[in-house]
C-alpha positions as CSV (number, residue, x, y, z in Angstrom):
1,M,122.6,62.8,82.5
2,S,122.6,59.1,83.5
3,K,119.9,56.8,82.3
4,T,118.9,56.2,85.9
5,K,118.4,59.9,86.5
6,L,116.4,60.2,83.4
7,A,114.2,57.2,84.4
8,L,113.6,58.7,87.8
9,D,112.6,62.0,86.2
10,V,110.1,60.2,84.0
11,V,108.7,58.4,87.1
12,I,108.3,61.8,88.9
13,D,106.6,63.3,85.9
14,L,104.2,60.4,85.5
15,R,103.2,60.7,89.2
16,N,102.6,64.4,88.8
17,L,100.6,63.7,85.7
18,A,98.5,61.1,87.5
19,D,97.8,63.6,90.3
20,S,96.8,66.2,87.8
21,I,94.4,63.7,86.1
22,E,92.9,62.7,89.4
23,T,92.3,66.4,90.3
24,L,90.7,66.9,86.9
25,V,88.4,63.9,87.4
26,F,87.5,65.3,90.9
27,A,86.6,68.6,89.3
28,L,84.6,67.1,86.5
29,E,82.7,64.8,88.9
30,S,81.9,67.7,91.3
31,N,80.5,69.7,88.3
32,Q,78.3,66.8,87.4
33,T,76.9,66.4,90.9
34,D,76.2,70.2,90.9
35,S,74.1,69.8,87.8
36,V,72.2,66.8,89.3
37,A,71.3,68.6,92.5
38,P,68.2,70.5,91.2
39,V,66.7,67.2,90.1
40,E,67.2,65.7,93.5
41,K,65.6,68.7,95.2
42,K,62.6,68.5,92.8
43,E,62.1,64.9,93.7
44,A,62.3,65.6,97.4
45,K,59.5,68.2,97.0
46,E,57.3,65.7,95.2
47,N,57.7,63.3,98.1
48,K,55.5,64.9,100.7
49,E,56.1,62.4,103.5
50,P,59.0,63.4,105.7
51,K,61.8,60.8,105.8
52,K,62.5,59.3,109.1
53,T,66.2,58.6,109.7
54,T,67.4,56.9,112.9
55,K,71.1,57.2,112.0
56,P,73.0,60.4,111.1
57,Q,73.8,60.0,107.4
58,L,77.5,59.6,106.5
59,P,78.9,61.9,103.7
60,T,79.0,60.2,100.3
61,L,82.0,59.6,98.2
62,E,80.8,62.4,95.9
63,D,80.6,64.8,98.9
64,V,84.2,64.1,99.9
65,R,85.4,64.1,96.3
66,A,83.8,67.5,95.7
67,K,85.4,69.0,98.8
68,L,88.9,67.6,97.9
69,A,88.4,68.7,94.3
70,A,87.7,72.3,95.4
71,L,90.9,72.2,97.6
72,S,92.9,70.8,94.7
73,Q,91.6,73.6,92.4
74,D,92.8,76.1,95.0
75,G,96.4,74.8,94.5
76,K,96.4,72.3,97.4
77,Q,97.0,69.1,95.4
78,V,99.9,68.1,97.5
79,Q,98.1,68.6,100.8
80,V,95.0,66.7,99.4
81,K,97.3,63.8,98.4
82,E,99.0,63.8,101.8
83,L,95.6,63.8,103.5
84,I,94.5,60.7,101.5
85,T,97.7,58.9,102.3
86,S,97.4,59.8,106.0
87,F,94.3,57.6,106.0
88,G,96.4,54.7,104.8
89,A,95.1,54.8,101.2
90,K,96.6,55.4,97.8
91,K,93.4,56.9,96.4
92,L,90.2,58.3,97.8
93,S,88.1,55.3,96.9
94,D,90.3,53.1,99.1
95,I,89.2,55.0,102.2
96,P,86.3,53.3,104.1
97,V,83.0,55.2,104.1
98,E,83.1,55.3,108.0
99,K,86.1,57.6,107.8
100,Y,84.5,60.2,105.5
101,P,83.4,62.5,108.4
102,E,86.9,62.5,109.8
103,L,88.3,63.1,106.3
104,L,86.0,66.0,105.7
105,K,86.9,67.5,109.1
106,E,90.6,67.3,108.2
107,A,90.0,68.7,104.8
108,G,88.2,71.6,106.3
109,K,91.3,72.5,108.2
110,L,93.2,72.8,104.9
111,G,90.9,75.4,103.4
């Protein structure tokens, strides 16, 4: 095999490794947010005044990350990566918060 071919193989393997690590991070972060949820619910019960919101709340980065992590765990890593790049980003955190509802809608179509 030529040195160029070997170098290209290494680059492809590194990209696959980076995608796998990103998926792992998504999964770990989604597990952390699941364990934090009961504390948030308890705090909400303690606050007896209803919150008044004038704007509909946008999904958070954690919400989007959890959805994409679940899709990735279902074997859709390539589709998730394509979805992120379709929004003109290299990684999830590069996508503007205003685009999260649209991103979640498209992610819902995947799974």
